[in-house]
C-alpha positions in Angstrom: 111.1 118.4 101.2 108.6 121.1 102.9 110.3 123.6 105.6 113.9 122.7 104.0 113.9 119.9 106.2 117.5 117.7 104.9 116.8 114.4 102.6 117.9 111.2 103.3 116.4 108.0 102.8 113.9 105.7 104.0 114.1 102.2 104.6 113.8 100.7 101.8 115.7 102.9 99.7 119.4 103.9 98.6 120.2 100.8 97.1 123.7 100.8 95.5 124.0 99.3 92.0 123.5 100.1 88.7 119.9 98.8 87.3 121.3 98.0 83.6 118.1 99.3 81.8 120.0 98.2 78.4 122.4 96.0 79.3 119.9 93.1 80.8 117.7 93.6 77.3 120.5 91.6 75.6 119.7 87.7 76.2 123.7 87.3 75.8 125.3 89.3 77.5 122.4 88.2 80.5 123.7 84.2 80.0 127.2 85.9 80.6 126.1 87.2 83.7 124.5 84.2 85.2 128.5 81.8 84.2 130.1 84.4 85.8 131.7 83.0 89.1 132.0 85.8 90.3 127.7 86.6 90.0 126.3 86.9 93.5 122.7 85.4 94.1 120.7 86.5 96.8 117.8 83.2 98.2 114.7 83.7 98.6 111.7 81.3 99.9 107.7 82.7 100.7 109.2 86.0 99.9 111.4 85.8 102.3 115.8 87.0 102.7 118.6 84.0 103.9 120.2 85.4 107.2 122.9 85.1 108.6 122.8 84.7 113.0 123.8 88.0 112.8 121.8 89.3 110.4 123.5 89.9 107.5 121.8 88.5 104.3 123.1 85.5 102.6 124.7 85.6 98.9 125.8 83.1 96.9 128.5 82.6 94.5 128.3 81.4 91.2 129.0 78.1 92.5 127.3 77.4 95.2 124.9 78.5 93.4 125.0 75.7 90.2 122.7 72.8 91.6 120.0 75.7 92.3 119.7 77.0 88.7 120.2 74.0 86.9 116.6 73.1 88.6 115.4 76.0 87.3 114.6 78.4 90.2 113.4 82.3 88.9 116.3 84.4 88.2 116.0 88.3 88.7 118.4 90.4 87.6 119.3 93.6 89.7 122.3 95.7 88.4 125.6 95.4 89.0 127.9 96.7 91.7 131.3 97.3 90.1 131.3 94.7 88.0 129.7 92.3 89.9 126.3 91.0 88.6 123.2 90.4 91.4 120.9 88.3 91.2 117.6 87.6 92.8 117.1 83.5 93.3 113.8 82.2 93.5 113.6 78.7 95.5 109.7 77.0 94.3 107.0 78.5 97.4 106.2 74.1 97.4 109.9 73.8 98.2 111.1 73.3 101.5 115.2 74.7 101.7 115.8 71.8 104.0 115.9 70.1 100.3 118.8 71.9 99.0 122.7 71.4 100.0 123.4 75.4 99.1 121.5 76.2 101.8 121.8 73.8 104.8 123.2 75.4 108.1 123.8 78.0 106.2 121.3 81.0 107.5 117.2 81.3 108.5 114.8 82.6 105.9 113.5 85.7 107.4 110.5 88.0 107.0 112.2 91.2 105.7 109.3 93.8 108.0 112.0 91.9 111.0 115.0 92.4 109.8 114.3 96.0 107.5 115.0 98.4 110.4 118.4 96.0 111.6 120.1 96.5 108.5 121.7 99.2 106.3 119.7 101.0 103.9 121.8 100.3 101.3 121.2 96.7 102.0 117.6 96.9 102.8 116.5 97.7 99.9 118.7 95.2 97.8 116.5 92.9 99.4 113.1 94.6 99.1 114.1 95.4 95.3 114.3 91.4 94.6 111.7 90.8 97.4 109.4 92.7 94.9 110.4 91.1 91.5 109.6 87.8 92.9 106.7 88.4 94.0 105.4 89.7 90.9 106.7 86.7 89.2 104.7 84.6 91.2 102.0 85.5 90.6 102.4 86.1 86.6 101.7 83.1 85.4 99.4 83.5 83.2 98.5 86.3 80.6 96.2 88.9 81.7 94.7 89.1 77.9 94.4 86.0 76.9 95.8 83.3 80.0 98.2 81.6 78.3 101.3 81.2 80.0 104.1 83.9 80.2 108.0 83.8 80.5 110.4 85.5 82.4 112.4 88.1 79.8 114.8 91.0 79.9 116.5 89.5 83.8 112.8 89.2 84.3 111.9 92.8 83.7 109.3 91.6 82.1 107.1 88.8 81.6 106.5 88.0 77.8 102.6 86.1 76.4 103.8 83.2 74.9 101.2 83.0 72.4 102.5 84.3 69.1 98.6 85.2 68.1 98.9 87.4 71.5 101.7 88.3 72.6 101.6 91.0 75.4 104.6 92.0 76.8 103.6 92.5 81.0 105.5 94.8 83.7 106.3 94.7 87.0 103.1 96.3 89.1 103.9 98.8 91.7 100.4 99.9 93.2 100.6 103.5 94.0 99.7 104.4 98.0 99.1 108.0 99.6 100.3 108.2 103.7 99.9 111.6 105.5 100.6 113.3 108.6 97.6 116.0 109.2 98.9 118.6 111.7 96.8 122.0 112.2 100.1 124.2 111.8 100.4 124.5 115.6 101.6 121.5 117.5 98.7 119.2 116.9 98.8 116.2 115.1 96.6 113.8 114.0 97.0 110.1 114.4 95.0 106.8 114.1 95.6 102.6 114.5 93.3 100.2 113.3 92.2 97.4 114.9 94.9 94.4 113.7 97.9 96.6 114.4 100.7 95.4 117.8 98.9 97.1 121.2 99.2 100.6 121.0 100.4 101.1 117.8 99.5 104.1 116.3 100.0 105.4 112.8 99.5 108.0 110.3 96.2 107.5 107.6 96.9 106.0 104.0 95.5 104.7 101.3 96.1 103.4 97.7 95.0 106.0 94.8 92.4 105.6 92.5 91.9 105.6 89.3 91.4 109.2 87.6 92.3 111.1 90.7 95.6 113.1 91.4 97.5 111.8 94.8 96.3 115.2 96.2 93.3 114.5 95.4 93.9 110.7 96.9 95.2 112.2 99.8 92.2 114.7 100.5 90.4 111.4 99.8 91.5 109.8 102.2 91.4 111.7 105.4 87.4 112.2 104.9 86.4 108.7 104.1 88.8 107.0 107.5 88.1 110.2 109.9 85.8 113.3 108.2 88.6 115.7 108.4 88.2 118.2 105.4 91.4 119.2 103.7 92.3 122.1 101.2 94.8 120.6 98.7 96.3 124.3 98.7 97.5 122.5 102.1 98.8 119.5 100.7 102.6 119.3 100.9 104.8 116.7 99.4 107.5 115.0 102.1 109.2 111.7 100.5 108.8 108.2 99.4 109.3 104.8 100.4 108.9 101.3 98.2 107.3 99.1 100.6 106.9 95.2 98.7 104.2 93.9 101.5 103.7 93.0 98.7 104.1 95.6 95.7 103.5 99.6 96.9 105.3 102.3 96.7 104.2 105.0 100.1 104.0 107.7 98.7 104.1 110.7 102.0 102.8 113.7 102.5 102.5 116.5 104.5 98.5 117.8 105.3 98.0 121.4 107.4 94.1 121.7 108.7 92.8 123.6 111.5 92.0 121.0 113.6 88.2 119.6 113.4 86.3 117.0 114.8 86.7 112.8 114.2 84.2 111.6 112.4 85.7 107.6 112.4 84.4 105.3 109.5 84.5 101.9 111.6 85.0 99.9 109.0 88.9 101.1 108.6 89.3 102.8 111.5 89.2 101.3 114.5 90.2 105.4 116.4 92.1 108.3 115.5 92.6 111.4 117.5 94.2 114.7 118.0 97.8 114.7 119.9 99.7 117.1 120.5 103.9 117.6 119.6 104.7 117.3 123.5 102.5 114.0 124.3 104.3 112.4 121.4 107.4 113.5 122.7 106.4 110.9 125.8 105.8 108.7 124.2 105.9 105.3 126.2 106.1 103.1 123.4 104.3 100.3 125.0 100.9 98.9 124.9 99.3 101.6 125.9 100.8 104.3 123.4 103.8 104.1 120.4 104.8 105.2 117.2 104.8 103.4 113.7 108.0 100.9 113.2 110.8 102.9 112.8 110.9 100.8 109.3 108.5 102.5 108.0 107.3 106.0 106.3 104.9 107.4 108.5 107.7 106.7 111.4 109.6 109.7 109.4 106.5 111.1 108.8 105.8 111.5 112.0 109.8 111.9 113.5 110.6 115.1 111.2 107.0 116.5 112.1 107.8 116.7 115.7 111.4 118.0 114.6 109.9 121.4 112.6 108.5 124.3 114.4 105.4 125.3 114.6 
C-alpha cells in the first residue's frame, strides 16, 4: 500500500472459507453437500439477510432448510468452512417470508448496508458474497445471446443457456469502479457530496471504469468530469479494493496527488465539492452540518488512512 501503510481487510472482504472451485464443478459432489446434515444455509429475501436481534446472521441447518429446498429456492454454493459446506438460499422476491415455517420467529430480514458495519469482517464478507451471487441469478434468467431460459450450474457460479443450438455460458458480473481521494501532497484533500446523500455527508469521488481505459485513466477522467481538476497519471497510487455488492461492484481505491486547483463542479453529478484541510477533517462534527463517508465504505478508509500519514 502507498507509503508503507499496513494492510487490513476492508468491510465485505476477508471471508474465511475455501471457495472449492474444482469441487463445485462436480454435480454429484454438490448434490452430496446439499444433502449433508452438516451443511449450513444463509437465507436471503429481496437481497436482505435474516438477522437475529443481536445482529448475528441466521444460518439454517439442513433439516430446517428441507422444505425450502423442496420448494425450489435458488441455492448458491459459497464454499467450505473446514469440511462443512455453506450455501446462500434465495427466497423468491414475490414470496413473503412469513409463509415459511422455518423462518418464523427466527429474526428479521435486514439490508446489509444497515448491519454491515456491526459485523466482523469475515461475516460481512460472507453475506456480501451470497448477496452478490443471488442478485445476479435474479436478473439473468434468460440468455443474453438468444433469449432462451438459463439454468444454474457449477453451484451457482455459472448459468447455462438451455437452447442446445446456443449453449452460451454466463458468469457472475462484477462492475469495476474507481474511487479516489485527491490530495495536494500536503494538508488538503478534495471531497464532494451528491444531493441524494444523507445531510452533511461528504465523500471521495468515484465512477465506473469505461471500456478501453486503464484504471489510472478512469481515475483521471472521473475527477476531471466531476470537479474539473486535472491529474497527472504519475501521481495516482493504488490503495486497496473492496467488494461492494450494491448491487454488483468492486471498488478500486486510489490516492491521487496534484497541486490544488480551482474546482468546477458538474452539477449533474456533484452538488458541491471543496478542498478540506487535515485539521478540519480531524475535527469533523459528524452531524448534519458535515460528516465523513459511512464507516463500512472504502471511501472512509481512504480518508482515514490519509489522515494518519505525514505530509
